[in-house]
N, C-alpha and C positions, 0 to 999 in steps of 0.2 A: 687614678683610683678605683678600685672595684668595688660594686658596690653589695658587698655581703651584707647579707638579711635584708636586704631595703624589698618592700614590696610596691612600692606606689611609683609609679611611671614619672608623676611630674617633680619629685624628690630625684628622682634620678637623673632626670634631664636638668635639671633648674642646679644642680648641683655637681654636673660637667663630671658625670661617671661614666665608665665607660658603659656602652650603652649597644649590644647586639640589635642591628632591626630585624626583629620579626613581624613587623606593621604588613608585610606581604599576605600572611596570614588571614589578616582581616580583610585585605584585599580581597583575597581568594572569596572568603567568605561571603562579600557584598556582591562579587561579580557572578559567582557560582548562583543567588539567591537561597541563601538556605535560611528557612524559617526558623529555622530554633537550630541553636548549637550549645552540646553539651560536651562541659569539659572534664572526662573522666581521666585522671592520670596521679600519680601516687606525691603522696605528699614532696613536699620542697622541687615542684618540677615548673614552679612559674604562671601556677593557674592565675594567683590572685594578680600578678606583675599583668598579666596577660589580660585580665577584668579592669585591673587599675590603666589598659592603655586604652581599652575603649571607653571609659569613664569619661577621659579628658579630650578623646578623640568626639564624644559628643554633648561634650559641653563647652566644642567650641573653642579649644585653647589649641588654634595652630600653630602658636610659637614654638613649640615642643615638636611639633613634626619635620619641621625643619631638615631636608637633606633624608628623609626618611621617606619608605615606597607610600604609606598612606599619606602624605603629604598633597599629592595631585588628587584623590578621593573628594567628590563631594557626597555630606551627607545627603542621604535620601532615606535611614528606616529610623526606629524608633528602637532607645535600648533600656531597658530594666534593669536594673542592678540590683542582685541580694545577694548578699553575706553571708554566708554560713561560719565567717571566722570565732566567732564569741557563742555557738552554740554550745549547749554543756550538755551530757552526757549523763541521765538522772540514775537509770537503772534499767534492768531486764526484767518482763512479769517471768512466770514458767512455762511460755510459750515461746518465749527466747524474742520477744518484739522490745523493742528499743525506744525508753520513752526519753523524750530529749524536749530542752527546754530554750527559746528564743529570751 
């Protein structure tokens, strides 16, 4: 089964959908000691899934990572999740500044 339109790591893993292991990128971030990670990618490029994967990792849901690169890593860092998924654009003023509401 392919996870078309799914953005939640736990739903994909628990539902036995096809998952391409990209957790090695998280391992790289953790090993390189990146203080901040800014995900700047176009729409539909897996940012929400990546953040959902981080969330599951830091929540300690080890069973979801069986067989993945991140399974062997020990949690050392903290993680702050801020989703902009439901941000609405209200409008722009004469200077072009965009007002958004959460």
